[in-house]
C-alpha positions as CSV (number, residue, x, y, z in Angstrom):
1,M,8.5,-14.9,-11.6
2,T,5.0,-14.8,-10.7
3,T,3.6,-15.5,-7.6
4,R,-0.5,-16.1,-6.9
5,L,-2.0,-14.9,-3.9
6,R,-5.6,-15.2,-3.1
7,V,-7.7,-15.1,-0.2
8,L,-9.4,-18.7,0.0
9,D,-12.0,-20.1,1.9
10,D,-14.4,-16.8,2.8
11,G,-11.3,-15.6,4.6
12,A,-9.9,-18.6,6.4
13,W,-6.4,-19.1,4.5
14,I,-4.2,-17.4,2.2
15,S,-2.9,-19.5,-0.5
16,I,0.7,-18.9,-2.3
17,D,0.9,-20.3,-5.5
18,D,-2.1,-22.7,-5.0
19,Y,-1.0,-24.0,-1.3
20,R,-2.7,-22.9,1.6
21,E,0.3,-21.2,3.7
22,V,-1.5,-19.0,6.4
23,R,-4.7,-20.0,8.3
24,V,-6.9,-18.1,10.9
25,S,-7.4,-18.9,14.1
26,E,-3.6,-17.6,15.0
27,L,-2.5,-15.1,17.8
28,W,-0.3,-12.8,16.5
29,R,1.2,-9.6,18.2
30,L,1.5,-6.3,16.5
31,D,3.2,-3.3,17.5
32,T,1.3,-0.6,16.3
33,D,-1.1,2.4,18.4
34,E,-3.6,2.2,15.4
35,F,-5.1,-0.6,16.2
36,C,-6.0,-0.6,20.1
37,T,-4.4,1.1,23.2
38,C,-2.0,-1.8,24.3
39,D,1.6,-1.1,24.5
40,L,1.4,-4.8,22.1
41,T,-1.8,-5.7,20.6
42,D,-2.4,-9.7,21.0
43,L,-4.8,-10.4,18.0
44,I,-6.6,-13.4,17.6
45,V,-7.0,-13.5,13.3
46,E,-10.4,-14.0,12.5
47,N,-10.7,-13.6,9.0
48,F,-8.0,-12.4,6.2
49,Q,-9.9,-9.5,4.4
50,T,-7.1,-8.9,1.4
51,V,-3.5,-10.3,0.6
52,G,-0.9,-7.9,-1.4
53,V,2.9,-7.7,-1.9
54,D,5.3,-4.8,-1.0
55,G,8.8,-6.1,-2.9
56,S,9.4,-9.3,-1.5
57,S,6.9,-9.4,2.0
58,V,3.8,-10.8,1.5
59,E,1.3,-8.7,3.3
60,V,-2.9,-9.0,4.5
61,R,-5.4,-6.9,6.4
62,V,-7.0,-9.0,8.6
63,Y,-10.3,-8.2,10.9
64,G,-9.4,-9.7,14.0
65,Q,-10.0,-9.1,17.6
66,C,-7.9,-7.8,20.5
67,I,-7.7,-10.8,23.3
68,A,-6.6,-8.4,25.8
69,C,-8.8,-5.5,25.2
70,G,-11.4,-6.4,23.5
71,A,-10.5,-3.5,20.6
72,S,-11.7,-5.6,17.1
73,G,-11.6,-4.2,13.7
74,T,-9.2,-4.5,10.7
75,T,-5.6,-3.6,10.7
76,G,-3.3,-2.2,7.9
77,W,-1.1,-4.4,5.8
78,I,0.6,-6.7,8.0
79,P,3.4,-8.8,6.8
80,V,3.0,-12.2,7.0
81,G,6.0,-13.8,5.3
82,R,8.5,-13.6,2.2
83,I,8.7,-14.8,-1.2
84,H,12.5,-15.9,-2.0
85,D,14.1,-17.3,-4.9
86,G,9.9,-18.5,-6.2
87,S,9.2,-19.8,-2.7
88,F,7.0,-18.5,0.4
89,T,8.9,-18.3,3.8
90,E,6.3,-17.1,6.4
91,L,7.7,-15.0,9.9
92,A,7.6,-17.0,13.2
93,R,4.4,-17.0,14.7
94,S,5.8,-16.1,17.4
95,A,7.0,-12.6,15.9
96,V,6.1,-9.4,16.8
97,R,5.0,-7.5,13.7
98,R,4.6,-3.9,12.8
99,P,1.8,-3.2,10.4
100,R,3.2,-0.9,7.4
101,P,2.5,3.0,7.9
102,E,-0.1,3.5,5.7
103,T,0.3,6.2,2.1
104,K,-2.2,8.7,1.3
105,K,-2.8,8.7,-2.4
106,Q,-3.2,12.2,-4.0
């Protein structure tokens, strides 16, 4: 079964099978030292850059800003939910998210 993933409205929404499922202006907690030096990054999601799938996980790269230290930039691949039996289930908004480690292409 094919799942359609798209970034809509100039990066304001992630569409999954033509339904707006994930939006910007959310506060996400990230467990990473790649975005800023805070123990947990409190990231305001400002813009979705791209969306993809890793297995059954739906992942995004976002532009945002840490509200604690002010660092801003684009993240690595962050999970936002899963596809199971053709349906999307979003991660809890209160979940601590861990970006997928980047792999270098040769």
